[in-house]
N, CA, C and O atoms as CSV, one atom per row, in Angstrom:
chain,resi,resn,atom,element,x,y,z
A,1,MET,N,N,146.764,136.967,113.505
A,1,MET,CA,C,147.524,136.067,113.123
A,1,MET,C,C,146.826,135.278,112.002
A,1,MET,O,O,147.474,135.445,110.969
A,2,GLY,N,N,145.920,134.603,111.828
A,2,GLY,CA,C,145.260,133.851,110.741
A,2,GLY,C,C,145.187,132.427,111.222
A,2,GLY,O,O,145.857,131.941,112.132
A,3,SER,N,N,144.299,131.840,110.498
A,3,SER,CA,C,143.945,130.364,111.059
A,3,SER,C,C,145.077,129.347,110.843
A,3,SER,O,O,145.957,129.373,109.982
A,4,GLU,N,N,144.887,128.568,111.684
A,4,GLU,CA,C,145.759,127.191,111.627
A,4,GLU,C,C,145.307,126.431,110.385
A,4,GLU,O,O,144.161,126.276,109.963
A,5,LEU,N,N,146.714,125.897,109.792
A,5,LEU,CA,C,146.458,125.080,108.747
A,5,LEU,C,C,146.088,123.740,108.979
A,5,LEU,O,O,146.431,123.167,110.014
A,6,THR,N,N,145.428,123.202,108.118
A,6,THR,CA,C,145.073,121.550,108.126
A,6,THR,C,C,146.161,120.601,107.939
A,6,THR,O,O,147.228,120.996,107.471
A,7,ASP,N,N,146.019,119.620,108.200
A,7,ASP,CA,C,147.060,118.417,107.713
A,7,ASP,C,C,146.948,118.409,106.173
A,7,ASP,O,O,148.019,118.298,105.577
A,8,GLU,N,N,145.777,118.514,105.402
A,8,GLU,CA,C,145.750,118.630,103.813
A,8,GLU,C,C,146.321,119.788,103.409
A,8,GLU,O,O,146.953,119.863,102.356
A,9,ASP,N,N,146.131,120.854,104.272
A,9,ASP,CA,C,146.928,122.124,103.747
A,9,ASP,C,C,148.763,121.938,103.713
A,9,ASP,O,O,149.558,122.518,102.973
A,10,ALA,N,N,148.997,121.072,104.635
A,10,ALA,CA,C,150.422,120.826,104.571
A,10,ALA,C,C,150.928,120.211,103.251
A,10,ALA,O,O,151.911,120.629,102.639
A,11,LEU,N,N,150.098,119.099,102.850
A,11,LEU,CA,C,150.380,118.326,101.764
A,11,LEU,C,C,150.280,118.998,100.556
A,11,LEU,O,O,150.790,118.572,99.519
A,12,ALA,N,N,149.553,120.183,100.652
A,12,ALA,CA,C,149.434,121.083,99.232
A,12,ALA,C,C,150.491,122.162,99.251
A,12,ALA,O,O,150.575,122.949,98.308
A,13,GLN,N,N,151.303,122.225,100.296
A,13,GLN,CA,C,152.426,123.577,100.209
A,13,GLN,C,C,153.348,123.395,99.218
A,13,GLN,O,O,153.959,122.328,99.147
A,14,PRO,N,N,153.556,124.379,98.357
A,14,PRO,CA,C,154.589,124.229,97.318
A,14,PRO,C,C,156.055,124.186,97.774
A,14,PRO,O,O,156.501,125.002,98.580
A,15,VAL,N,N,156.799,123.183,97.218
A,15,VAL,CA,C,158.078,122.936,97.787
A,15,VAL,C,C,158.891,122.956,96.398
A,15,VAL,O,O,158.289,122.519,95.417
A,16,TYR,N,N,160.152,123.405,96.235
A,16,TYR,CA,C,161.059,123.119,95.286
A,16,TYR,C,C,161.508,121.942,95.194
A,16,TYR,O,O,162.087,121.500,96.186
A,17,ALA,N,N,161.390,121.145,94.079
A,17,ALA,CA,C,161.996,119.968,93.636
A,17,ALA,C,C,163.040,120.303,92.577
A,17,ALA,O,O,163.389,121.450,92.298
A,18,GLN,N,N,163.535,119.113,91.980
A,18,GLN,CA,C,164.637,119.174,91.069
A,18,GLN,C,C,163.975,119.800,89.697
A,18,GLN,O,O,164.574,120.439,88.832
A,19,ASP,N,N,162.711,119.480,89.725
A,19,ASP,CA,C,162.064,119.957,88.099
A,19,ASP,C,C,161.071,121.216,88.384
A,19,ASP,O,O,160.243,121.552,87.537
A,20,GLY,N,N,161.182,121.776,89.419
A,20,GLY,CA,C,160.522,123.035,89.848
A,20,GLY,C,C,159.540,122.765,90.948
A,20,GLY,O,O,159.744,121.746,91.607
A,21,TYR,N,N,158.414,123.582,91.280
A,21,TYR,CA,C,157.773,123.662,92.566
A,21,TYR,C,C,156.810,122.505,92.582
A,21,TYR,O,O,156.505,122.293,91.408
A,22,LYS,N,N,156.304,121.811,93.238
A,22,LYS,CA,C,155.223,120.894,93.222
A,22,LYS,C,C,154.716,120.829,94.707
A,22,LYS,O,O,155.427,121.307,95.591
A,23,ALA,N,N,153.649,120.319,94.973
A,23,ALA,CA,C,152.899,120.097,96.303
A,23,ALA,C,C,153.699,119.118,97.041
A,23,ALA,O,O,153.993,118.026,96.554
A,24,PHE,N,N,154.114,119.561,98.409
A,24,PHE,CA,C,154.630,118.525,99.233
A,24,PHE,C,C,154.252,117.125,99.155
A,24,PHE,O,O,155.113,116.245,99.142
A,25,GLY,N,N,152.828,116.837,99.096
A,25,GLY,CA,C,152.349,115.662,99.092
A,25,GLY,C,C,152.576,114.948,97.836
A,25,GLY,O,O,152.322,113.743,97.852
A,26,GLU,N,N,153.046,115.516,96.648
A,26,GLU,CA,C,153.331,114.858,95.657
A,26,GLU,C,C,154.782,114.362,95.395
A,26,GLU,O,O,155.081,113.605,94.471
A,27,PHE,N,N,155.651,114.872,96.308
A,27,PHE,CA,C,156.874,114.395,96.331
A,27,PHE,C,C,157.185,112.955,96.478
A,27,PHE,O,O,156.775,112.312,97.445
A,28,THR,N,N,157.935,112.418,95.493
A,28,THR,CA,C,158.176,111.042,95.197
A,28,THR,C,C,159.397,110.800,96.065
A,28,THR,O,O,160.100,111.757,96.388
A,29,CYS,N,N,159.715,109.422,96.504
A,29,CYS,CA,C,160.852,108.917,97.369
A,29,CYS,C,C,162.139,109.617,96.642
A,29,CYS,O,O,162.971,110.134,97.387
A,30,GLU,N,N,162.316,109.654,95.444
A,30,GLU,CA,C,163.465,110.278,94.618
A,30,GLU,C,C,163.397,111.677,94.844
A,30,GLU,O,O,164.481,112.215,95.069
A,31,ASP,N,N,162.403,112.384,94.839
A,31,ASP,CA,C,162.480,113.875,95.223
A,31,ASP,C,C,162.869,114.120,96.443
A,31,ASP,O,O,163.501,115.164,96.605
A,32,VAL,N,N,162.629,113.314,97.538
A,32,VAL,CA,C,162.862,113.379,98.926
A,32,VAL,C,C,164.268,113.110,99.199
A,32,VAL,O,O,164.887,113.823,99.989
A,33,HIS,N,N,164.852,112.056,98.553
A,33,HIS,CA,C,166.157,111.683,98.690
A,33,HIS,C,C,167.040,112.991,97.852
A,33,HIS,O,O,168.068,113.411,98.383
A,34,ALA,N,N,166.693,113.426,96.885
A,34,ALA,CA,C,167.513,114.594,96.268
A,34,ALA,C,C,167.475,115.722,97.040
A,34,ALA,O,O,168.494,116.413,97.054
A,35,ARG,N,N,166.382,116.117,97.787
A,35,ARG,CA,C,166.236,117.274,98.583
A,35,ARG,C,C,167.222,117.084,99.865
A,35,ARG,O,O,167.904,118.023,100.275
A,36,ALA,N,N,167.245,115.659,100.526
A,36,ALA,CA,C,167.984,115.307,101.424
A,36,ALA,C,C,169.578,115.715,101.145
A,36,ALA,O,O,170.325,116.300,101.929
A,37,ALA,N,N,169.859,115.272,99.902
A,37,ALA,CA,C,171.284,115.333,99.508
A,37,ALA,C,C,171.836,116.904,99.197
A,37,ALA,O,O,172.982,117.336,99.323
A,38,GLU,N,N,170.738,117.532,98.791
A,38,GLU,CA,C,171.082,118.970,98.341
A,38,GLU,C,C,171.241,119.686,99.627
A,38,GLU,O,O,172.212,120.440,99.689
A,39,LEU,N,N,170.424,119.589,100.733
A,39,LEU,CA,C,170.543,120.193,101.867
A,39,LEU,C,C,171.670,119.842,102.523
A,39,LEU,O,O,172.288,120.694,103.161
A,40,LYS,N,N,172.099,118.517,102.457
A,40,LYS,CA,C,173.166,117.806,103.094
A,40,LYS,C,C,174.601,118.465,102.656
A,40,LYS,O,O,175.534,118.673,103.432
A,41,ALA,N,N,174.588,118.698,101.506
A,41,ALA,CA,C,175.654,119.268,100.868
A,41,ALA,C,C,175.852,120.942,101.112
A,41,ALA,O,O,176.913,121.540,100.937
A,42,ALA,N,N,174.665,121.507,101.526
A,42,ALA,CA,C,174.856,122.917,101.907
A,42,ALA,C,C,175.046,123.129,103.414
A,42,ALA,O,O,175.127,124.261,103.889
A,43,THR,N,N,175.116,121.962,104.189
A,43,THR,CA,C,175.571,122.183,105.594
A,43,THR,C,C,176.849,122.397,105.814
A,43,THR,O,O,177.660,121.697,105.207
A,44,GLY,N,N,177.277,123.354,106.678
A,44,GLY,CA,C,178.511,123.737,106.857
A,44,GLY,C,C,178.897,124.250,108.483
A,44,GLY,O,O,178.574,123.432,109.344
A,45,TRP,N,N,179.336,125.100,108.808
A,45,TRP,CA,C,179.446,125.635,110.203
A,45,TRP,C,C,178.830,126.843,110.118
A,45,TRP,O,O,178.447,127.248,109.020
A,46,GLY,N,N,178.663,127.539,111.199
A,46,GLY,CA,C,177.985,128.624,111.470
A,46,GLY,C,C,176.628,128.635,111.078
A,46,GLY,O,O,175.884,127.692,111.347
A,47,PRO,N,N,176.214,129.743,110.395
A,47,PRO,CA,C,174.398,129.675,110.319
A,47,PRO,C,C,174.141,128.572,109.498
A,47,PRO,O,O,173.107,127.971,109.792
A,48,THR,N,N,174.969,128.000,108.272
A,48,THR,CA,C,174.550,126.973,107.643
A,48,THR,C,C,174.500,125.536,108.673
A,48,THR,O,O,173.972,124.523,108.215
A,49,ALA,N,N,174.991,125.528,109.857
A,49,ALA,CA,C,174.841,124.399,110.628
A,49,ALA,C,C,173.422,123.951,110.862
A,49,ALA,O,O,173.016,122.789,110.905
A,50,ARG,N,N,172.801,124.962,110.993
A,50,ARG,CA,C,171.236,124.592,111.293
A,50,ARG,C,C,170.623,123.988,110.162
A,50,ARG,O,O,169.529,123.491,110.427
A,51,VAL,N,N,170.970,123.885,109.061
A,51,VAL,CA,C,170.541,123.126,107.807
A,51,VAL,C,C,170.633,121.655,108.162
A,51,VAL,O,O,169.786,120.902,107.681
A,52,ALA,N,N,171.471,121.226,108.867
A,52,ALA,CA,C,171.762,119.751,109.032
A,52,ALA,C,C,170.535,119.061,109.756
A,52,ALA,O,O,170.206,117.906,109.485
A,53,SER,N,N,169.902,119.814,110.662
A,53,SER,CA,C,168.699,118.890,111.197
A,53,SER,C,C,167.643,118.849,110.224
A,53,SER,O,O,166.851,117.909,110.285
A,54,VAL,N,N,167.496,119.816,109.244
A,54,VAL,CA,C,166.461,119.640,108.248
A,54,VAL,C,C,166.870,118.744,107.211
A,54,VAL,O,O,165.965,118.299,106.504
A,55,ALA,N,N,168.212,118.334,106.936
A,55,ALA,CA,C,168.537,117.698,105.968
A,55,ALA,C,C,168.398,116.137,106.627
A,55,ALA,O,O,168.113,115.171,105.919
A,56,ARG,N,N,168.611,116.050,107.898
A,56,ARG,CA,C,168.423,114.647,108.355
A,56,ARG,C,C,166.927,114.219,108.478
A,56,ARG,O,O,166.599,113.034,108.407
A,57,ALA,N,N,165.966,115.307,108.680
A,57,ALA,CA,C,164.634,115.131,108.697
A,57,ALA,C,C,164.268,114.557,107.346
A,57,ALA,O,O,163.556,113.556,107.277
A,58,TRP,N,N,164.738,115.166,106.273
A,58,TRP,CA,C,164.411,114.861,104.911
A,58,TRP,C,C,164.805,113.223,104.585
A,58,TRP,O,O,164.081,112.439,103.971
A,59,SER,N,N,166.090,112.940,105.138
A,59,SER,CA,C,166.627,111.568,105.082
A,59,SER,C,C,165.594,110.594,105.766
A,59,SER,O,O,165.142,109.606,105.188
A,60,GLU,N,N,165.234,110.993,107.158
A,60,GLU,CA,C,164.193,110.186,107.603
A,60,GLU,C,C,162.984,110.034,106.992
A,60,GLU,O,O,162.425,108.937,107.009
A,61,LEU,N,N,162.416,111.158,106.355
A,61,LEU,CA,C,161.254,110.889,105.404
A,61,LEU,C,C,161.538,109.861,104.429
A,61,LEU,O,O,160.841,108.849,104.365
A,62,ALA,N,N,162.583,110.077,103.622
A,62,ALA,CA,C,162.848,109.005,102.573
A,62,ALA,C,C,162.762,107.469,103.219
A,62,ALA,O,O,162.120,106.583,102.653
A,63,ARG,N,N,163.496,107.250,104.495
A,63,ARG,CA,C,163.437,106.183,105.255
A,63,ARG,C,C,161.911,105.486,105.323
A,63,ARG,O,O,161.487,104.449,104.811
A,64,VAL,N,N,161.354,106.353,106.056
A,64,VAL,CA,C,159.929,106.243,106.243
A,64,VAL,C,C,159.001,105.799,105.002
A,64,VAL,O,O,158.164,104.898,105.052
A,65,MET,N,N,159.248,106.456,104.077
A,65,MET,CA,C,158.570,106.387,102.814
A,65,MET,C,C,158.890,104.924,102.203
A,65,MET,O,O,158.038,104.089,101.900
A,66,THR,N,N,160.336,104.779,102.079
A,66,THR,CA,C,160.558,103.227,101.635
A,66,THR,C,C,160.053,102.274,102.607
A,66,THR,O,O,159.467,101.280,102.178
A,67,ALA,N,N,160.198,102.438,103.853
A,67,ALA,CA,C,159.839,101.212,104.650
A,67,ALA,C,C,157.828,101.111,104.518
A,67,ALA,O,O,157.165,100.076,104.587
A,68,ALA,N,N,157.384,102.309,104.351
A,68,ALA,CA,C,156.011,102.161,103.902
A,68,ALA,C,C,155.534,102.056,102.600
A,68,ALA,O,O,154.366,102.198,102.238
A,69,GLU,N,N,156.624,101.767,101.838
A,69,GLU,CA,C,156.348,101.451,100.320
A,69,GLU,C,C,155.467,102.423,99.700
A,69,GLU,O,O,154.708,102.090,98.789
A,70,ALA,N,N,155.537,103.744,100.198
A,70,ALA,CA,C,154.768,105.162,99.698
A,70,ALA,C,C,155.448,105.496,98.475
A,70,ALA,O,O,156.668,105.648,98.403
A,71,GLN,N,N,154.614,105.612,97.480
A,71,GLN,CA,C,155.042,106.244,96.374
A,71,GLN,C,C,155.388,107.734,96.299
A,71,GLN,O,O,156.372,108.156,95.692
A,72,ARG,N,N,154.530,108.487,96.945
A,72,ARG,CA,C,154.607,109.907,97.376
A,72,ARG,C,C,154.391,110.129,98.877
A,72,ARG,O,O,154.073,109.173,99.584
A,73,VAL,N,N,154.554,111.365,99.392
A,73,VAL,CA,C,154.488,111.610,100.763
A,73,VAL,C,C,153.147,111.647,101.044
A,73,VAL,O,O,152.836,111.370,102.203
A,74,SER,N,N,152.173,111.953,100.174
A,74,SER,CA,C,150.649,111.814,100.553
A,74,SER,C,C,150.266,110.426,100.838
A,74,SER,O,O,149.304,110.229,101.580
A,75,ASP,N,N,150.944,109.396,100.304
A,75,ASP,CA,C,150.625,108.010,100.580
A,75,ASP,C,C,150.695,107.597,102.174
A,75,ASP,O,O,150.049,106.693,102.703
A,76,LEU,N,N,151.713,108.550,102.860
A,76,LEU,CA,C,151.837,108.278,104.287
A,76,LEU,C,C,150.426,108.914,105.313
A,76,LEU,O,O,150.298,108.810,106.533
A,77,GLY,N,N,149.582,109.512,104.413
A,77,GLY,CA,C,148.384,109.940,105.092
A,77,GLY,C,C,148.645,111.320,105.439
A,77,GLY,O,O,149.836,111.606,105.564
A,78,PRO,N,N,147.670,112.376,105.650
A,78,PRO,CA,C,147.730,113.774,106.026
A,78,PRO,C,C,148.466,114.033,107.537
A,78,PRO,O,O,149.186,114.998,107.792
A,79,ALA,N,N,148.149,113.056,108.375
A,79,ALA,CA,C,148.615,113.576,109.739
A,79,ALA,C,C,150.265,113.170,109.677
A,79,ALA,O,O,150.976,113.857,110.410
A,80,GLU,N,N,150.807,112.333,109.035
A,80,GLU,CA,C,152.124,111.951,108.860
A,80,GLU,C,C,152.819,113.029,107.954
A,80,GLU,O,O,153.975,113.427,108.098
A,81,GLY,N,N,152.091,113.358,107.178
A,81,GLY,CA,C,152.812,114.380,106.174
A,81,GLY,C,C,152.759,115.718,106.639
A,81,GLY,O,O,153.465,116.565,106.092
A,82,GLU,N,N,151.864,116.073,107.765
A,82,GLU,CA,C,151.883,117.359,108.225
A,82,GLU,C,C,152.988,117.169,109.447
A,82,GLU,O,O,153.683,118.149,109.716
A,83,ARG,N,N,153.133,116.216,110.029
A,83,ARG,CA,C,154.370,116.174,111.078
A,83,ARG,C,C,155.539,116.303,110.368
A,83,ARG,O,O,156.420,117.028,110.829
A,84,PHE,N,N,155.705,115.722,109.315
A,84,PHE,CA,C,157.141,115.857,108.511
A,84,PHE,C,C,157.184,117.220,107.853
A,84,PHE,O,O,158.261,117.773,107.631
A,85,ALA,N,N,155.985,117.782,107.531
A,85,ALA,CA,C,156.078,119.291,106.962
A,85,ALA,C,C,156.451,120.276,107.958
A,85,ALA,O,O,157.158,121.198,107.550
A,86,ARG,N,N,156.131,120.270,109.144
A,86,ARG,CA,C,156.578,121.066,110.099
A,86,ARG,C,C,158.223,120.794,110.210
A,86,ARG,O,O,159.014,121.702,109.953
A,87,ARG,N,N,158.677,119.438,110.625
A,87,ARG,CA,C,160.098,119.032,110.716
A,87,ARG,C,C,161.049,119.540,109.674
A,87,ARG,O,O,162.238,119.784,109.879
A,88,LEU,N,N,160.265,119.707,108.278
A,88,LEU,CA,C,161.199,119.908,107.154
A,88,LEU,C,C,161.064,121.434,106.909
A,88,LEU,O,O,161.624,121.817,105.882
A,89,TRP,N,N,160.463,122.339,107.611
A,89,TRP,CA,C,160.235,123.617,107.269
A,89,TRP,C,C,159.321,123.982,106.111
A,89,TRP,O,O,159.280,125.154,105.737
A,90,VAL,N,N,158.515,122.956,105.464
A,90,VAL,CA,C,157.632,122.999,104.647
A,90,VAL,C,C,156.351,124.121,105.159
A,90,VAL,O,O,155.738,124.929,104.462
A,91,LEU,N,N,156.234,123.870,106.436
A,91,LEU,CA,C,155.508,124.705,107.153
A,91,LEU,C,C,156.428,125.321,108.170
A,91,LEU,O,O,157.037,124.689,109.034
A,92,PRO,N,N,156.471,126.818,107.949
A,92,PRO,CA,C,157.494,127.477,108.799
A,92,PRO,C,C,157.143,127.452,110.288
A,92,PRO,O,O,155.957,127.499,110.613
A,93,PRO,N,N,158.188,127.377,111.285
A,93,PRO,CA,C,157.814,127.388,112.584
A,93,PRO,C,C,157.176,128.752,113.023
A,93,PRO,O,O,157.695,129.822,112.706
A,94,GLY,N,N,155.976,128.663,113.801
A,94,GLY,CA,C,155.250,129.919,114.058
A,94,GLY,C,C,154.404,130.250,112.963
A,94,GLY,O,O,153.709,131.252,113.128
A,95,GLY,N,N,154.299,129.636,111.871
A,95,GLY,CA,C,153.460,129.885,110.938
A,95,GLY,C,C,153.742,130.585,109.820
A,95,GLY,O,O,152.947,130.553,108.881
A,96,SER,N,N,154.956,131.348,109.747
A,96,SER,CA,C,155.400,132.143,108.740
A,96,SER,C,C,157.009,132.358,108.787
A,96,SER,O,O,157.544,132.331,109.895
A,97,LEU,N,N,157.767,132.559,107.683
A,97,LEU,CA,C,159.004,132.806,107.508
A,97,LEU,C,C,159.233,134.401,107.397
A,97,LEU,O,O,160.373,134.822,107.200
A,98,LEU,N,N,158.096,135.322,107.531
A,98,LEU,CA,C,158.162,136.775,107.478
A,98,LEU,C,C,158.132,137.111,108.913
A,98,LEU,O,O,158.173,138.288,109.272
């Protein structure tokens, strides 16, 4: 299977933002809000209903960042970044989407 990713690895994972891919840890609060809105708009019924929980997690991340006055996800620290990375599927469940 491969080795387990570290907290810092989670922050380095590339994630699509409005202006292209960037490391998850570099996402700004604006990026996080935009991702939450994008996923919320994609939520529907059937298979897309599963997107709703991920959209809510992005919204929660935005609230946490705002409360902590974090400019970037990495400002929350590696452990908190890794926790959100798993909830947001930045780190896929089981370690791989394949």
